[in-house]
DODRENPA-254133 format. One record per residue (C-alpha): residue in three letters; x, y, z; residue number from 0. Coordinates in nm, 3 decimals, padded with zeros to 5 digits. Each point is the difference from the previous one (the first is absolute). Last residue first. Layout:
// residues N
<'ALA',<X,Y,Z>,NUM>
...
//
This chain:
// residues 141
<'SER',<08.276,08.582,09.010>,140>
<'ILE',<00.290,-00.246,-00.010>,139>
<'ALA',<00.187,00.153,-00.294>,138>
<'ARG',<-00.079,00.360,00.102>,137>
<'ILE',<00.153,-00.052,00.346>,136>
<'ARG',<00.302,-00.167,-00.162>,135>
<'GLU',<00.055,00.295,-00.232>,134>
<'MET',<-00.034,00.247,00.289>,133>
<'LEU',<00.263,-00.190,00.198>,132>
<'PRO',<00.243,-00.016,-00.293>,131>
<'THR',<-00.054,00.376,-00.066>,130>
<'SER',<00.073,00.105,00.361>,129>
<'ASP',<00.316,00.193,-00.086>,128>
<'VAL',<00.120,00.102,00.345>,127>
<'TYR',<00.127,00.324,00.153>,126>
<'THR',<-00.065,00.035,00.371>,125>
<'ARG',<00.018,00.315,00.211>,124>
<'LEU',<-00.004,-00.025,00.377>,123>
<'ALA',<-00.026,00.302,00.226>,122>
<'SER',<00.074,00.101,00.360>,121>
<'LEU',<00.173,-00.324,00.093>,120>
<'LYS',<00.044,-00.120,00.355>,119>
<'SER',<00.301,-00.097,00.215>,118>
<'GLU',<00.197,00.321,-00.037>,117>
<'ASP',<00.379,00.048,00.018>,116>
<'THR',<00.057,-00.113,-00.359>,115>
<'LYS',<-00.263,00.241,-00.127>,114>
<'LYS',<-00.298,-00.151,-00.175>,113>
<'HIS',<-00.163,00.083,-00.332>,112>
<'PHE',<-00.016,-00.354,-00.137>,111>
<'VAL',<00.039,-00.018,-00.377>,110>
<'ALA',<-00.127,-00.325,-00.148>,109>
<'LEU',<00.109,-00.138,-00.336>,108>
<'GLY',<-00.180,-00.277,-00.175>,107>
<'SER',<-00.010,-00.346,-00.146>,106>
<'LEU',<-00.338,-00.168,-00.034>,105>
<'ILE',<-00.006,-00.379,-00.010>,104>
<'ILE',<-00.330,-00.175,-00.060>,103>
<'LYS',<-00.039,-00.350,00.139>,102>
<'MET',<-00.291,-00.196,-00.156>,101>
<'LYS',<-00.249,-00.145,00.248>,100>
<'GLN',<-00.157,-00.191,-00.293>,99>
<'PRO',<-00.358,00.074,00.116>,98>
<'ASP',<00.091,00.367,00.055>,97>
<'ASN',<-00.252,00.145,00.248>,96>
<'LYS',<00.261,00.062,00.272>,95>
<'LEU',<00.239,00.169,-00.240>,94>
<'THR',<00.354,-00.112,00.070>,93>
<'ILE',<00.268,00.267,00.017>,92>
<'LEU',<00.376,-00.026,00.035>,91>
<'ALA',<00.121,00.357,00.056>,90>
<'ASP',<00.359,00.048,-00.107>,89>
<'ILE',<00.187,00.279,00.172>,88>
<'GLU',<00.256,00.272,-00.063>,87>
<'THR',<00.036,00.230,00.299>,86>
<'TYR',<00.113,00.358,00.043>,85>
<'ILE',<00.019,00.121,00.360>,84>
<'ARG',<-00.016,00.373,00.053>,83>
<'ASN',<00.113,00.279,00.234>,82>
<'PRO',<00.364,-00.084,00.080>,81>
<'VAL',<00.056,-00.245,-00.288>,80>
<'VAL',<-00.068,-00.375,00.005>,79>
<'ASP',<00.003,-00.203,-00.320>,78>
<'VAL',<-00.179,-00.337,00.004>,77>
<'HIS',<-00.008,-00.274,-00.263>,76>
<'LYS',<-00.201,-00.311,-00.082>,75>
<'VAL',<-00.258,-00.011,00.278>,74>
<'VAL',<-00.238,-00.284,-00.081>,73>
<'TYR',<-00.361,00.060,00.099>,72>
<'LYS',<-00.294,-00.236,00.036>,71>
<'VAL',<-00.351,00.099,-00.104>,70>
<'SER',<-00.343,-00.164,00.017>,69>
<'GLN',<-00.270,00.169,-00.200>,68>
<'ARG',<-00.358,00.121,-00.005>,67>
<'ALA',<-00.063,00.078,00.367>,66>
<'ARG',<00.364,00.109,00.023>,65>
<'ASN',<-00.064,00.287,-00.240>,64>
<'GLY',<-00.296,00.134,00.197>,63>
<'VAL',<00.190,-00.040,00.329>,62>
<'ILE',<00.285,00.207,-00.150>,61>
<'HIS',<-00.222,00.288,-00.106>,60>
<'ALA',<-00.205,-00.002,00.321>,59>
<'CYS',<00.321,00.000,00.207>,58>
<'ILE',<00.139,00.298,-00.192>,57>
<'ASP',<-00.329,00.190,00.037>,56>
<'LYS',<-00.051,-00.057,00.373>,55>
<'LEU',<00.363,00.031,00.109>,54>
<'GLY',<00.089,00.321,-00.179>,53>
<'LYS',<00.028,00.131,-00.354>,52>
<'ILE',<-00.042,-00.151,-00.347>,51>
<'ALA',<00.188,00.199,-00.263>,50>
<'PRO',<-00.160,00.051,-00.340>,49>
<'ALA',<00.110,-00.250,-00.266>,48>
<'SER',<00.325,00.065,-00.190>,47>
<'ASN',<00.174,-00.328,00.089>,46>
<'HIS',<-00.150,-00.118,00.329>,45>
<'THR',<00.008,00.259,00.281>,44>
<'LEU',<-00.026,-00.069,00.374>,43>
<'THR',<-00.004,00.287,00.248>,42>
<'ALA',<00.083,00.015,00.370>,41>
<'ASP',<-00.218,00.195,00.246>,40>
<'VAL',<00.052,-00.223,00.304>,39>
<'GLN',<00.360,-00.092,-00.088>,38>
<'PHE',<00.023,-00.344,-00.156>,37>
<'PHE',<00.198,-00.318,00.085>,36>
<'GLU',<-00.124,-00.137,00.333>,35>
<'ASN',<-00.344,00.162,00.002>,34>
<'TYR',<-00.066,-00.113,-00.357>,33>
<'TRP',<00.107,-00.359,00.074>,32>
<'SER',<-00.214,-00.014,00.316>,31>
<'GLU',<-00.295,00.141,-00.193>,30>
<'ILE',<00.053,-00.241,-00.290>,29>
<'ASP',<00.029,-00.323,00.195>,28>
<'PHE',<00.139,-00.247,-00.256>,27>
<'THR',<-00.033,-00.362,00.116>,26>
<'ASP',<00.097,-00.145,-00.339>,25>
<'SER',<00.302,00.230,00.009>,24>
<'GLY',<00.092,00.206,-00.305>,23>
<'MET',<-00.033,00.338,00.175>,22>
<'LYS',<00.192,-00.130,00.303>,21>
<'ASP',<00.288,-00.128,-00.212>,20>
<'TYR',<-00.009,00.314,-00.216>,19>
<'PHE',<00.043,00.247,00.287>,18>
<'ALA',<00.241,-00.232,00.188>,17>
<'GLN',<00.224,-00.019,-00.309>,16>
<'ILE',<-00.011,00.378,-00.041>,15>
<'TRP',<00.095,00.059,00.367>,14>
<'ALA',<00.286,-00.253,-00.025>,13>
<'ARG',<00.131,00.175,-00.312>,12>
<'GLY',<-00.016,00.339,00.170>,11>
<'ALA',<00.175,-00.131,00.312>,10>
<'GLN',<00.275,-00.159,-00.210>,9>
<'ASN',<00.047,00.318,-00.202>,8>
<'GLN',<00.006,00.216,00.313>,7>
<'GLU',<00.253,-00.236,00.163>,6>
<'SER',<00.222,00.018,-00.309>,5>
<'LEU',<-00.022,00.378,00.002>,4>
<'SER',<00.099,00.013,00.369>,3>
<'SER',<00.287,-00.244,-00.054>,2>
<'SER',<00.135,00.214,-00.281>,1>
<'MET',<00.008,-00.132,-00.353>,0>
//
């Protein structure tokens, strides 16, 4: 592997780790996080749901989820190519209204549309089977 490719891989992996570390922080500041990692008109798509676009809508979506759950992320694998970063993650979720504070693990794939020479993503697509989360929500409702 060439030095340049190795540097791009290391930079991509460091960028992904910072993205998830800040997103999983107990002192998460969503606007700061968005401004650091997303282009102004970026899109976020979960599975086959319609895309969410821009600061206001993406932040509202994430704030809504975080109001109901606490999430920590474990980055399992990262592949960096010139215009994408593919990431396997585990999301460790605890529902805030769960009396047992049961940990739910969701494994997923995230595709970051980001060129290696850019600091912000233009789109993020996530693919996650949320069945265990939905089952737990039903069980405690």
